[in-house]
Wavefront OBJ file of the C-alpha trace (Angstrom):
o trace
v -177.804 80.096 96.578
v -178.192 77.793 99.608
v -177.445 78.897 103.156
v -174.641 77.152 105.024
v -175.691 75.414 108.228
v -173.230 75.146 111.093
v -174.223 72.093 113.150
v -172.738 71.645 116.656
v -173.138 68.659 118.946
v -174.040 69.960 122.407
v -174.739 66.773 124.377
v -172.392 63.829 124.948
v -172.363 60.159 124.046
v -174.175 58.562 126.975
v -177.775 57.282 126.661
v -178.124 58.139 122.959
v -180.739 55.976 121.188
v -179.252 53.833 118.393
v -181.137 55.581 115.568
v -179.989 59.021 116.745
v -176.459 57.739 117.263
v -176.425 56.495 113.651
v -177.687 59.860 112.412
v -174.986 61.696 114.387
v -172.377 59.365 112.872
v -173.664 60.176 109.370
v -173.317 63.884 110.217
v -169.760 63.155 111.503
v -170.623 64.467 114.959
v -168.921 61.813 117.050
v -168.046 63.899 120.095
v -169.360 66.791 122.127
v -168.477 70.294 120.810
v -167.645 69.084 117.312
v -168.995 71.217 114.457
v -169.665 70.449 110.788
v -170.800 72.728 107.934
v -173.331 71.608 105.313
v -175.319 73.472 102.666
v -179.006 73.748 103.602
v -180.096 72.108 100.326
v -178.150 68.885 101.019
v -180.537 65.943 100.348
v -181.811 64.363 103.552
v -180.242 66.963 105.848
v -183.496 68.385 107.196
v -184.724 64.970 108.308
v -181.358 64.194 109.944
v -181.452 67.487 111.833
v -184.966 66.756 113.086
v -183.945 63.243 114.158
v -180.980 64.516 116.200
v -182.466 67.824 117.383
v -182.227 66.826 121.054
v -178.426 66.453 120.838
v -177.407 69.248 118.462
v -177.938 72.906 117.643
v -177.741 74.472 114.181
v -178.176 77.692 112.297
v -176.954 79.790 109.362
v -173.273 80.708 109.618
v -172.154 84.084 108.241
v -169.040 84.856 106.197
v -166.985 86.510 108.956
v -167.605 83.669 111.402
v -166.770 81.087 108.703
v -163.441 82.815 107.975
v -162.610 82.853 111.697
v -163.494 79.142 112.093
v -161.374 78.148 109.069
v -158.452 80.249 110.317
v -158.492 79.096 113.938
v -159.928 75.564 113.795
v -159.467 74.374 110.178
v -157.241 71.312 109.821
v -155.735 69.520 106.863
v -155.258 65.792 106.568
v -152.335 65.036 108.876
v -153.812 67.366 111.528
v -151.854 70.440 110.425
v -153.383 73.908 110.599
v -155.177 75.198 107.504
v -153.126 77.986 105.902
v -153.419 80.327 102.924
v -150.380 78.641 101.300
v -151.959 75.158 101.588
v -155.226 76.366 100.006
v -153.453 78.164 97.133
v -151.165 75.162 96.437
v -153.563 72.228 96.841
v -157.147 73.400 96.277
v -156.722 74.949 92.813
v -158.229 71.799 91.265
v -161.468 72.686 93.096
v -161.396 76.216 91.696
v -160.431 77.817 94.994
v -157.889 80.631 95.161
v -157.262 83.548 97.478
v -156.443 81.585 100.628
v -158.876 81.224 103.516
v -161.004 84.156 102.341
v -161.335 82.599 98.896
v -162.297 79.219 100.394
v -164.916 80.856 102.614
v -166.325 82.765 99.631
v -166.501 79.554 97.534
v -168.254 77.746 100.398
v -170.783 80.572 100.875
v -171.536 80.673 97.143
v -172.033 76.926 97.013
v -169.214 76.333 94.468
v -167.388 74.002 96.845
v -168.732 71.668 99.556
v -166.450 71.185 102.510
v -167.445 67.543 103.029
v -166.480 66.785 99.384
v -162.898 68.136 99.670
v -160.678 65.222 100.673
v -157.700 67.415 101.748
v -159.457 69.331 104.563
v -161.013 67.741 107.622
v -164.779 68.454 107.552
v -165.096 68.441 111.394
v -164.070 71.407 113.514
v -163.187 70.663 117.119
v -164.366 73.569 119.307
v -163.909 74.508 122.944
v -166.820 74.627 125.368
v -168.341 78.110 125.181
v -166.609 80.866 127.180
v -168.856 81.867 130.051
v -170.756 78.575 129.769
v -174.103 77.955 128.170
v -176.645 80.678 128.856
v -179.495 78.243 129.366
v -180.301 74.553 129.777
v -178.634 72.052 127.408
v -181.669 69.788 127.710
v -184.359 72.108 126.282
v -185.051 73.460 122.787
v -183.757 76.926 121.861
v -187.240 78.380 121.432
v -188.264 77.056 124.842
v -185.406 78.652 126.798
v -182.691 76.074 126.101
v -179.702 75.556 123.820
v -180.779 72.722 121.501
v -182.304 72.723 118.027
v -182.539 75.421 115.363
v -181.351 78.885 116.385
v -180.914 80.744 113.087
v -178.297 83.526 112.981
v -177.731 83.267 116.765
v -175.419 80.317 116.041
v -172.664 82.821 115.116
v -172.504 84.275 118.633
v -172.215 80.745 120.104
v -169.474 79.757 117.623
v -167.397 82.875 118.432
v -167.577 81.988 122.138
v -166.439 78.443 121.345
v -163.346 79.352 119.236
l 1 2 3 4 5 6 7 8 9 10 11 12 13 14 15 16 17 18 19 20 21 22 23 24 25 26 27 28 29 30 31 32 33 34 35 36 37 38 39 40 41 42 43 44 45 46 47 48 49 50 51 52 53 54 55 56 57 58 59 60 61 62 63 64 65 66 67 68 69 70 71 72 73 74 75 76 77 78 79 80 81 82 83 84 85 86 87 88 89 90 91 92 93 94 95 96 97 98 99 100 101 102 103 104 105 106 107 108 109 110 111 112 113 114 115 116 117 118 119 120 121 122 123 124 125 126 127 128 129 130 131 132 133 134 135 136 137 138 139 140 141 142 143 144 145 146 147 148 149 150 151 152 153 154 155 156 157 158 159 160 161 162
């Protein structure tokens, strides 16, 4: 069972090299503080993350955080909030039932891929983090910054950005 990566764009759109800009477009990270969710076994994802590591941060999202993100920031096509009724009525063809909790469970188990469902927007628009960033947004996470791979610590950042 693959892990789910939450990928957040931390830095803006100015002075981005063309190859990195193209990679960010493929990841659907067009603006600052946008987040996408992909399974870790997605072909080509690791290389894309390495290419864009100086503009994004990523890590493994847990079930509780995923439910909260879907509830607070999930949007359907037409920019309406994602609700339990919508999921039960429209996503049964994908084998999803049980509302937002059922969708989160299916995503975690790898039965459904969010970027393959054409009724839900795959990009979550987040706020800047409450209390600001703890460290520099120009240095890697392991080197005292905010960028790059951060593992399970991504959940704390996401909760501050909801």
